[in-house]
N, C-alpha and C positions, 0 to 999 in steps of 0.2 A: 442317595446319599450317596457321596464320596467314602470307599473302604479303602484305609490304610493301614499297610502291611507293618507292625512295629518291626519287623526283622530285615526293612528295606536296608538295603548299606548306605551310609551316607559317605565314611571314610574310610578308603583302604588303606592299608598297615604297610610298614614295607616286606619285601619278601623275606621268607623264613618265619614269619607269624604262623602260631599254630591256628588261631583264629582270625582270620585272614580282614574279621571290617568291624567298623564302629558304627551302630545303626541306630535306629529311630527307637529301639527299647534303651539303649546304652542310653540316649541322649535325653528322654525324659526322666532318667533319674538324677540330672542334675550337671551343670559342669560349673568348675573354677578356675579362671586363667590368673595366673602371675605371672610378673614380667616388670622389670624395672623400666625407668624412663628410657626411652629409645630401643628398649629391647626386640619391637616389633612385634607385640602379643596383640595388638588391636588389628594390625596391617597383616597380621602375620596367619595364626590361628582364630583368631577373632574374626576377619574377613572369609576363611574358607567355611568355619562353621556358617555365617550368618547368609553365605548365599547358598550352601546345601540346603539350609532349612527349608529358605524361600523358595529355591528351586522342586522342593520333595514338596510344596503346595502348606506348610506351615501356616498359621495366622500365631498375630502376637502383638506383643506390649514394648513398646521401646522409649527408656530414660534416658536424658541426656545431662549431659554436664558442659560438653566443651559445645560453642556455637557451632562447630563444622557438623556438627553428626549428624543433621538436617541433609545435608549435601549429602553426605557419607551414603544414608540408607534412600534418597533419592536413588542414586547411581547403584546400590544393592538393586534395587526394583528394578529397576530398567534393565540392568542386564541380566536382570530372571524372569523377563515379563513379566512383572508385578506391577508394573508402575501405578495399575488402575486402583490396587487395593491397597496403597498406602493411604490413610488418612492421617492428614499431621491438624493436630489441635493446638494452636498457637495465636498469639496477641493479633487481631486484625484479619485472622483467618475466617472459613466457611463455618466452623465446626465450632460448638458449645456445649458442654456436659455442665449441667444443672445437679449436683450431687444430693441435693436437699431433695428435689421432686424425683430422681432417680429411686430412692432408698426409700422415698414415701410409698412406691409403686410394689417393692419388695416385700412389704409386709404390712399389717395393719393393727388399730391399739395402741395396744403397750410396745410390742416389737416394734415400732417406728422408732419407740424411745431408745430401747437396746439397740439397734442399728446405728443411730445415729451418735450415741455415746460411745459405742466400740468404735466409730470411726475416728472422731473429732479426737478422744484420747489417744486413741493410737499416733494421730500424726503430731499432737500435742509432746507425748512420751518420749517420740523419736526424735526431737529436738534436746527432750532432759537427757536422756541417754547419753547423748554427743555431751553434753556438760557437768557430765556424772553426778545425776541428781536422783539417778531413778531406784538407789535402794532405799529411800526412806517410806516406809510406807505410809506414814500420817498424811505428806502430801498425794501422793496418789488416791488415797481414799478421800481426801479433802476432793482433792479436784474432782474424783468423779461424783460426787453426793454434788456441787455445783451443778455440772455439765446436765445428770439428771433432772434436779430438779425447776432448773428453766427451762430445758426443754418440755418438762413437763407445766411448768405454767404458760409458757407459751401456746401448747398445742391444746388446754383447757380453755384457754381465754380466745384463742384465732381458727382453732381446728387447724392449721398449716402452721409451717416454720419459715422463718428467713432469716439470714442471718444477721439484718439491718436489727431486725426485733430483737435476736436474741441480745445482741450487741447491746442496744439501748436498755432490755430488763437489767444486766449484768452492772452497767454503770450508772444506776439508778438506784442500785439496792439502798436502803439506809444503813450509815451507822450505828454505832453502839449509843454514841453521844447524843445522836438528832431526836429533833419530837416527829414525831410521826403525822405530819401537814403536809399540804400539796406546797409543792414549789417546782422549780425549773426542774433540777436534779430528781425530781422524785416522782416526777411525772410518769414517765414509762413502765416503773415499778407498778406502783399505783393502780396505774389504769388495768395493765394486764390481769392485778388479783381484782377487780370490779368486773369487768369481764369475766373472767374465768367463774367468780361467783356468782353472778347472774346466771350464768348458762346453766351453773350445778344445779342452783335454786329452782330454776325452770323444768328441770329434769327430776327433780324431788318432790314438786310442787305436781307435774305430772303422774309421778308413780302413787301418791300418795290420795288425789282425786279416782283414783281408780279401784281404790282398796273401798270394802264394804266398810260402812257406817259400823257394823259390831267391830270389823276387825281393827280400825280406826281409835276405838273406844278402850279396845280390848289394849292395845297398845302404849295409848295414853296412862291409863289407870297403873298398868305397871313399868312405867318408866323406861321401856325400851326402843322409842322410836327411834332413838338416834343411830343404834347400835342396827335395828332394823334396815333403818336409812341405808348405812355403810355396804351392810350384806345385798341391800337391793341395788344399788346406783354404784359402781364403780367408780364412776367419777367426782362422789360425794367423799369416798375414803381416799382418793388419792388426792384432792382439794386440801383434805385437811392434812395428808403427811406432807405436802408442800410447802403448806401453810407454820405449819410444826416446827419445820425443817430451818426455815428462814427466822421467825417470830422467837425460837426456842432454842438455835444451834448457830446461825450464819451470821448473823447480826449484830450478838454477842461476843463472837470472836474480836480478839485485841487487832489493833491498827496494821500491827506490824505482817501478823501473821494473815488480818485479809486479803492485805494490799499484795501479798506475796499470789494467792490464789489466785486474784482479782485481776491480777495484770498477767499472768500465765493463760486465762483463757479469755480477755478480753484481748489481749495482746494478738492473740491468734485468729479472733475475729476482725478484728479491725484490720489484719493484712490482706484478710477477704473481701473485705469492703472497698479496696483498692485498685483503681484503673494497673494493669488490663486485667487481672485476676479477677476480679468483682464480675466485669462480661463473660468471661471465660466461663466460671462455676459457679454464675449465683444468678444474673440478672435475667438471661433466654432460656428459651425452654431446649431441651436437648433435644440435638441430632446427630450425636454418637452418641454410642452409649458401648460397656464392653462387651457384649453379646455379641455385634458385630464380628470382633476375631473368629468364632465361631463359622463363619461365613467367608473365613480365608483374610480377613483384613488385615492389616498392619498398622496398628494407632501408634503415633510418635507424637508425645511431648515435647513441644521443641519451647520448654523454659528451660531453659541449659541457665544450670547451678550457678556457673562463671560471670552469665549475666544479670538473671533474674536473684540471686543469694541466696537466700533462706525463704524468701516466701515462693521462690520455684521450686525449691525443694520439697517443702512442705505440701505444697501442691500436687505434686508427681507422687509424694508419699501416699498421699490420700488417695488419690487414681489409682496406684497399682492396689492398694491393699482392698478398696471398692473390687478393683480387677477380677485380684485374689478367689476373693471368697464367691464372685459370682462363677468365674471358672469353676471352680470349683464345683458347684451344684449341678453343673450341666451332666446329664446322662450320656454317659459314653456308646449306649446303645443304640442310641437316638444322634449322635452326632460325636465323630471318633476321630476328625481330626486334630492330629498333634500341635501346640500351642507353644508357644514361648515365650519369655520374662529376659530380657536383655538388658543389662545395665552395664556400661563403663564406669569405671571409676566407681565400682559400687557401693564402697562403702558409707558413699551419702545419702542412700533409700534405705538403708537398716531398719527394721522396728521388728517390735518384742512380740510379732507375732510369726515372725519370718520363716524359726525353726519349725515350729508347729502343720505349716503349710507345707513347709518341703517334704516331713514328711508323709506328706500324702498327695504332693504333685506329680509322682509316677504313675498312680491310679488315675488322676485325672489328663495324664497324657502333656501334662506341664514340663517341657525343658525350660529348667532358667538356668542362664550364663549370666553368671557373674565375673566383669574382669576387675584387677585392681593389681597395685605396685607390690602390697606386702602383705603380713599379718599385721604389723601394730599404725597399718590405716583402720583395721575395722578394730582392733582393741580401743584407738583413739574416739571412734567413732561410737562403739557401744555402750560407751563409758559403763561407771559403778565398779563397784567393787570386784566382782566376779567377770569384768570382761574374759579375761584369758579365755576362761572357761567354756563362757558363751559362745565365743566365735567360735572355737574349737568343738564344740558340739554341734553349732552349725554348720561348719566344713564337712562333719562326718557325715551330713545327708547329703553330700552331693558327691553323685558316682564317680565323676570324672574330672580330673584336676592335670592340669597342663601347666609347665613350669619352664619360665624363658629366662631367657639372661637377665641374674639380678646378684646386686650387690648387699644386699638385704641379708645380715646372718642368720637371724629370728626364719625367716621364710625357706632360707637355703639348706638350715638345720631341720627345720619341720618338712622340708621334701624331701630329704635323703633318709629321713625315720621313717617316711609314708612307705618309700622304696623299699627301704629294708636291708638286712644283711642276710651274706651267701655263705656257703663256704667255699674256700678254695687251695688249691694246692699248695704248701710251701713246703719248697725245697730246700734243706741244708748240707753240706757236707764239711766235713773236718779232716785236717789232717796231722799227720804227728812225725817230727822226724827226729830222730836219738840213734840210738842203737840199730831198732831196725826201723824201716818206712812202713805206716801206715795210712790209711785214706778210708775213709767213711763216709755215706753217703745216704740219705734218708730224706721222708716223704712225710709230712702231714697235716691235717685239714687246719686250716682258719678261720675263722669267723672274720669278715669285712664288709664295712660296707657297699653296698653296688653300685652307689653313685655317689659319692663325697661330698659336702656342702662346696669347696672350693669349686667345684668343676661345673655348677651352675654359672657362673663368672664366665667361665670360658666359650660358652654359648653362643654361635653366630647372632648377630642381631639384625640382618637384613643390609638395604642399601647397597649402594652402586659397589662396596669394597667385598660386599659377601654374595654380587650378582642375585640382590634380592629375595636373598634365603633365608630365611629365619629357622632357626634350631628351637628345640623345645622337646623336654619327656612328658610322654604322654601317662599319666597311671589311672586304671579303673580296677574299681572295686569289682569281686566276682571271676568272672571267666578271663583264663590268662590270655594275653594279646601277643607276646612274642616268643617263643624257645619255653613255653612253660614258665612264663613269668607275667606280672601285671603291669610291668611297666615295658614301656619302648619309646625309643628317643629316635623323634619324627623331623623333620625338616617341610617347611610351609613355605609355600612362594608367594612373598606379596602382591603379586601381579595376578595371581592368580583366578582364571576365567573358569565359570562355568560353563 
């Protein structure tokens, strides 16, 4: 097993720093990089961190928004001798990840349903949050219930899950005003129930036939057979729950309410059924999985949001969430390789569990690196009435923040307040000319911002005008980094070579 030292230096601070290095330990506490358009955030500090991580042997996951990010990371891996470790999951590529198949191997029985519901609703709600719908508990509960029961019905009937079957069942659930008859639109739903009932009946019959005659007669006389069946055959109890949900709750919902819930779930499934997503995530057996990163692989999801829009975003959030859960389960004593989760334009990939995940990422040795232009980007994508508080709460879980040139007032104010105030000597003097001349000089301490919001506008942004140098303020919680302070102004080279 490779042994990785958490105190290995990755970045050296400018001379005069009281604590001269930024280490792997600091990396796994999380990094947020802010900078306006053309500020050099990706080509400056972003490039530096990426190359440092690769050189140090990190494994990781890379999410993509822009079409050229694949080529950028291919160049990074080539420069650091990691070209063979880069696994690119992309349409027409060599790799596939069947997420239903993968989740089924991670659990058994009812935990499969729990796992799948958590994955699907996390991705769906990430889209809802962006549209500001996430604060209504009714829609969250209704969607949860539908996903749970459709998955349970599918497992009861067929013993396995497929996106096509889930989609067909949702599409064919009868409406309140429809008669219970076999028509083309009702086939998938009724077929699943008939199959489930048949399998449950077989299990009940098998259990009943193995009882003694005396016990059979005793239960028949006492009228407790149904209760005993549910206690002895879990599938029978589950089947009754599923049937009750659809017949007594869901089918009777008003058409308007039903349509919103149906379209939320079926719309997501529909996008997974379309190529190239279907072949990448649903059709083939997996030949790539999150655990590959523990062996030093770098998985890049080449489904840039700028090209594949919502479906590209949804699939990357899906893989990201599954990857996060898998990495948090690993044993550090068996494998202590540091990992990174990398997202440029990170606001596109936020989901509801990010804050909880980030709270424990340090102990799992995972360095989250999120790059974005400004805080309002996060507010807009997080959605809901409490977006600002949720975003700032999440920002608090990222131990290192780097602020590049920015014209956004909100972000610059946040950076200035984060860096904080200090006492400066304020010298003053007065002169009086009258009958007698008098002169007075004094000193006082004045509390002022160490870095004012407007200072961030003037930072160097790289390019030929600045000789490829990008400036930024690095702030780190915990140990001071420069002259007893927790921030330092740094210069990053756009053509940095490891």
